[in-house]
N, C-alpha and C positions, 0 to 999 in steps of 0.2 A: 496585344494579346498576352495574357498573364499565364504563368505556369501554375497549375493547381498544386497545393501542398497538402501533405497528410500529416496527421498528428499520430505519433507513436508513443508507446509507454516506454519508460526506461526501467529496465530491470537491474537491480543493484542489490547485492548481498553485502551488507555493511559489516565492517570488522566489529563494531560496537553493537550491542543490542538496541533495537528500536522498541521503545515501550511508551505507553501513555499512563500516567498516574490515574488511577481510578477507573480504568477500562475493566469492566467486569468479565469480558471475554478473554482478555490476557490474564486476569486473575494474578497479577504481580509477576508473571513470567516474562522473560525476555522474548523478543520476537524478531524475525528477520523480515526485511522489506522484500516484497514480491514484485511490486510495480508501483509507480507513482504517476499521477495525472494531474495536470493543471486544472484547478477549479474553474478557470475562465472558460473551459471547453464545456458546452451544454451536455455533452455525453460522458463527461469525466466520471461522475459517480456511478453510472451504469457500467462503464468499462472497468472501473475499479472493483465493483461488485462481481462482475463476470470473472476477472482475474482471481479473486478471492475464492469464488465457487469452484473454480478449476484446480485450486491448489490444495484442497482437503477440507475436512469438516471443522477444523478449528480456525481456519483463515477467515479474516474479516477485514473491514475497512475502517481506517482512522482518518479524521480530518486534521491536517497539519496547518494550523494558523500561519506559522512561520513558513513562508513560501506559498501559501494559499494553494494547497494540494490535497487530493485524496490519495491515501496510501494503503494499498492492499498489503496486509502483514500476516505472518504465520508464526503464532507463538510456539515456544518449545520449552522443554525441561532440560536442566543440566547445562553443559558447556555449549558455547557458540559452535554452530556447525560451519 
C-alpha cells in the first residue's frame, strides 16, 4: 500500500527582485515571488493563476524555463519589500 502524496506551493519572498525582461505586465518593475509550481504538475498553471488572482490586481504568472516552473509574481514600485 502506498502513501498518497500532495503537491504544495512554495511561497518565498526573495531578497533580490524577480523580473522577466520584456514582460509587459511587470513593465520594467521588480517583482516579488508569491508562489512557484513545478510545470510537470498538470494543475500547476491553474494553481499559479489562482495564487496570482488572490494576491492583487497586478499579480500574474511567469514561466521560468530554468527550473521548468510557473511562478506567480507581484510587481512593485520602489525599494524591495
